[in-house]
N, C-alpha and C positions, 0 to 999 in steps of 0.2 A: 348145117349151120342154123342157129337161131339169132334172128336180127330182132332185136327189141328197141324200139324208139318211143318219141313221145305219143305218137299214134300209129295205127296200123298202116295209114296211107304214107306217112312218112319211112316206116319201115320198107314198105313196097319201093319206094323212091330210092331208098338207100340200095337194095337189091339190084335195081334196074341201073343204077349207075356205076355198078362195079364192071370193072374191065374184063368180063368173062364171056365165053361164047354161050354159056347157059348157067341159070342158077336154080336148076331143077332140085328140088329137095330142101332149098332154103324157106326156113319156117319165118314168117313176117309177123310180129305182134306188137302191140303196146304193151305196158307192164300189167294193165288191168285185163287186158286179153289173155295173157300168159296165165294170170291167175284164174280166168273164168274157164279157161280149156282143162287146166290141170283140176280145177275144183269141182267140175261141172256134175262129176258122177256122185261125189258126196251129198252136193245140195240135192240131186235128184232122190238120192237113198234118203235123205232126212225130211224129203217133202218140202224144200225151203227153194224160195224164188229170188234169184237176184235182181235187185231194182235199182234205178238211178236218181238223180237228184230230184226230180218231180214228185216221185212216191215217197221219198223220203221227208220233203216238205209237207207233203200232205199228212203223213204220220206225226210229224212235229205238229201240225195243228190240231191234231187230236191229243197230244201229250200236254199241250198247253190248255185245251179245254178240260182236261182231267183234273190237272193240277190246280186251275183255276177254281174248279168246283170244291177241291178240297182244302184250298188255301195254303197251297204249298208253294206258291209263285214268288212269296218274299217280296224282294225289291224290286221283281219284274211286273208283279201285278198292276200297276199304274200303267203299264204298255199293253195291256190286254186289248185286242182289237185295233190296235194301231198296224197300218200295214208295213210288211217286211218283218215282222216279228218271228213268224214261222220260218221263214227263209234264213234269217240271222241265227236262230237256235239250230237249224238243221247243219248250217255250216259249222257253226261251233261244236255240236255235238260229234260232228265227222271227224273234225280235227283232234278232240278229245279222245276218240276212240282209235283213231290211226295212230295217236301217241303211246297207246296202250295204258291210257290212264284210267283206274276203275274208281266208281261212284265213292267208295268210301274214302279214299285218298283225296277228295274234293269237301268232304263234309266239313273239316274245320276252317277252310279258306274261302270255299263259295258253295254253301249249304244248299242254296237255291237250285244251284246248277247240279249239285249232286244228287237231288230229288229229281229235276228234269232227266238226268240221264238215267237213273233208275226206272222211272216210269218208261222211258223209250225204249229200254232193253226189254222190258216186260212186253210192251206193245208190239214190239218187232218181233219176239217169239210168238205171241198169240197169233200174229198175221201171218206168220210163217214166212217172214222175208229175210233176206239177207243183204246188208248193206256193203259198202266197199271194203270197210275193214274187216268184216268177217269173211268175206270172199277170200282176200289177201292172207289171213289167217290160216283158213282151210288148205288154201294152196301151198302154203310153206310147211305146214305140217305134213300133208302128204310127201312133198319132197324129202322132208327129213326123215319119214317112213320108209324111204327106200323104194318108193313106187316106179314101175316102169311106165313111162308116158312118151309118145311122140314127140312131144316138147322138150322132154328132160334128157340130159347127156352128150349134147352137141357141143361143139366149138360156138362160143356166145359173143356176139357183137352189140355192145349197149350204146346208142346213140342218141345224144341230147336228151337222157332220162331226167325229168323232174323229180328228186327224191326227196319228199318233204317231211317223211316221218318215219320213225322206227319201225312200224309193220311194213313199210315198202322196203326200206333197208334190209330187213330180215329175209323178204322174199329174195333180193338180189343176191344175199349171202347164199342162201338155200340154193338158187340156180348155180352159182358158180360153184360151189361144194362138188356139186354132179358133173361140172364140164371138165374137159380136158384142157381149153384154154379161153381165156376171157379177155377181152379187149373192150374199155369203156371209153367214150369220148364225151366231153362235155363242154359248154362254153365257159370261157375264163370267167364271165362276167357271174355265173351262177354258182359262187362259191359255198352257199348252203348244199347244193347238190352234189358238189364235188366232195365235200368233207363226208357226207353222208356214203358216196360211192368209195371213197377211200376207206372208210371204216368197213363197209361191207365186202370188199375184196382184201383188206389187210393191206394196202399198200400205200406208196408215198405218191402223190402226183406228180407226172412229167409234165413239163410244158412243151408244146410242139413247137418248132422253130420252122419258119417258112421264109423261104426267099422271095422279096418283092421284084417288081420288073427291073430294077437297078441291079439285081443281083446281091444286094447287101441282105444278110439274116434281119429277121424282125421276128418278134413274139407274137404268134397268133394267138387270139384270145380262146384258145381250146387245150387246155391241158389233157394228157391222155392218160388212162390208168389201165394197167395190164397185171393179169396174175395168171400163172400156169397153175393147173391142179391136177392132182391124180384123182381117181375116182374116191368120192369119200373122204379125203383128206387134202390139206394145203399142200401145194406145191412150192417151188421157188418162183421168184419173180425174175 
């Protein structure tokens, strides 16, 4: 059983709460943890190091310095040296890369952002670093290539995942395709993640009905998404 939740701690809590005598063999991960475990060998083979937000922010500080020196900041030039600019750029570039948007697609609408993204990707490659988007893509590619891995190919439970981007959705789809059974549960208020999960699993969300203390049914804010799959091809829901 593969349990994927918002964090590894949350996944472990889900496993502990299961009414079973033992959960030996249950694998507990966050979505980023799944990607890291699956993509680790590729990263090592390519000499890349996966890094987090702080390192990406530091890299963006360098990107701003380079672009300021070449006059490529455009409308952002007056903001150079202001606190928070590197952090804001790091978050923006991560969102762009997680959405799968390339620099050339931004040239006509946000030319300064297009230049910043191009320099960022160049510096990322020069420093031999891998950001979240790259790790997720590598893991998705490995799963699609049919690799055998201890994390892949198990019945899968997705609990309260926050799926905000197309790259994350692609990884969920790849995992589901290799799983015999998939069940996803998400808070009803997180419609964005529900839509992404529904698209990734190829289903329509079902709302969980729960009885309150008085015995009358009420709608719980947690639609469930479920799909059964055969290895390598979609099955029936």
